[in-house]
C-alpha positions, 0 to 999 in steps of 0.5 A, spaced: 518 448 462 511 451 461 510 458 464 505 459 470 498 462 468 498 470 470 492 468 475 497 463 479 503 468 479 498 473 483 495 467 487 502 465 490 503 472 492 497 473 495 498 466 499 505 468 502 505 467 510 503 473 513 502 475 521 496 475 524 498 482 526 504 487 525 506 493 528 511 498 523 515 504 525 516 508 518 520 514 516 516 517 510 520 522 506 516 527 501 521 529 495 520 534 490 525 535 484 526 541 480 532 541 475 538 538 480 535 541 486 531 536 491 526 539 497 525 533 502 520 533 508 520 528 513 515 524 517 514 519 522 508 514 523 506 508 526 502 503 522 498 497 525 495 491 521 491 485 523 488 480 519 481 477 520 478 473 514 472 472 518 467 472 512 467 480 512 473 483 513 480 481 510 484 486 515 484 492 518 489 497 519 491 504 522 496 509 521 498 514 525 503 520 524 508 522 530 512 527 527 513 533 525 509 537 530 504 540 525 501 533 523 502 529 530 496 525 531 493 525 524 490 518 523 488 513 518 483 507 519 482 502 513 477 496 514 479 492 508 473 488 506 473 481 503 470 480 496 468 486 491 464 490 497 468 497 497 473 498 503 471 503 509 476 508 510 476 514 515 481 520 516 482 523 523 485 530 523 486 533 530 486 540 529 479 539 527 478 534 532 474 531 526 473 524 523 472 524 516 469 518 512 473 517 505 468 516 500 469 512 494 469 517 489 475 521 493 479 514 493 483 517 487 486 523 491 493 524 494 493 521 502 496 527 506 500 530 500 504 524 498 504 520 492 500 514 495 492 515 494 487 512 498 486 507 494 493 505 494 493 504 502 487 499 501 487 492 500 486 489 493 482 483 492 485 478 488 478 477 484 477 484 483 482 484 477 483 479 470 490 478 469 495 477 463 502 475 463 506 480 459 513 476 459 519 477 464 524 482 466 529 483 471 527 488 476 532 490 483 536 484 481 530 479 481 528 475 475 520 477 475 514 475 471 510 481 469 503 481 470 498 486 467 492 487 472 485 489 469 480 491 474 473 487 472 469 493 475 469 500 474 470 502 482 478 503 481 481 509 479 486 506 475 485 503 468 490 497 469 496 496 473 503 492 471 506 488 477 513 485 477 513 479 481 519 475 483 519 468 480 523 465 486 520 468 492 513 471 489 514 478 492 512 484 489 518 488 486 514 494 482 508 496 480 506 501 474 499 505 474 495 507 468 490 512 468 483 512 465 487 514 459 491 508 459 497 513 460 502 510 465 503 516 471 506 512 477 511 507 479 511 503 485 518 500 487 519 495 492 527 494 492 528 491 499 525 485 502 527 482 509 525 475 511 524 474 519 522 467 521 516 466 516 514 473 514 517 477 509 517 485 510 518 490 504 523 495 508 523 500 503 518 503 498 518 508 493 512 511 489 514 516 484 509 521 480 511 521 473 507 527 472 509 532 477 516 529 478 515 528 486 516 521 490 514 519 496 519 514 500 517 509 506 523 506 510 521 501 515 525 503 522 522 497 526 517 492 525 514 487 531 509 481 529 504 477 532 503 482 539 495 480 540 493 487 538 486 488 540 480 489 536 478 496 539 484 499 536 481 499 529 475 503 531 473 510 530 473 512 537 481 509 538 482 513 531 480 520 535 485 518 541 492 522 540 
């Protein structure tokens, strides 16, 4: 049987049935390792996202931290644009009562001390990369295709990514990130997915920074789909509400 093209594999993953909107309660743990010792810091947050596909936006999303007290109310808003136009992102810091717009050159920076960059929290348009099939591998017990994604334009902070896509369900199971020097420096693992009705949800994500021996784990505590979220939730004025 002939292997599918790399582009076809990525298209199938992109075409998975998604809810119009989704609200997720998450526990985030920041873990730093030194020798045999681990230091853990926990946070809780709500993530809400709504699909648009109105010709201008693909989706809009809002993250808001509820725990611990020192970052409670901190919010992060993303407008994921269709096509090659750069996405819009804003960070709200309650202590300063100020909304800061994230500029394109800042998108490679760490989001709130985590191993996710601002760019990682933004959607990636299918046409933003060229794809190459690298082979097959087993990751987290799943037979996967290995696809290399090379950015077409210079906007990305990565020189390339290698994506593991589950052959059976077209789910992303791992991503390796390479810096501008071509060195792998981060790995995102997505070991667990659950299916609720037509929708798949990644219930655990682990982003590892290979340079500083630090990782960020995100675990889903609760998820709700298709709640008819209003558009005004995804605005700067709503971002400022605690």
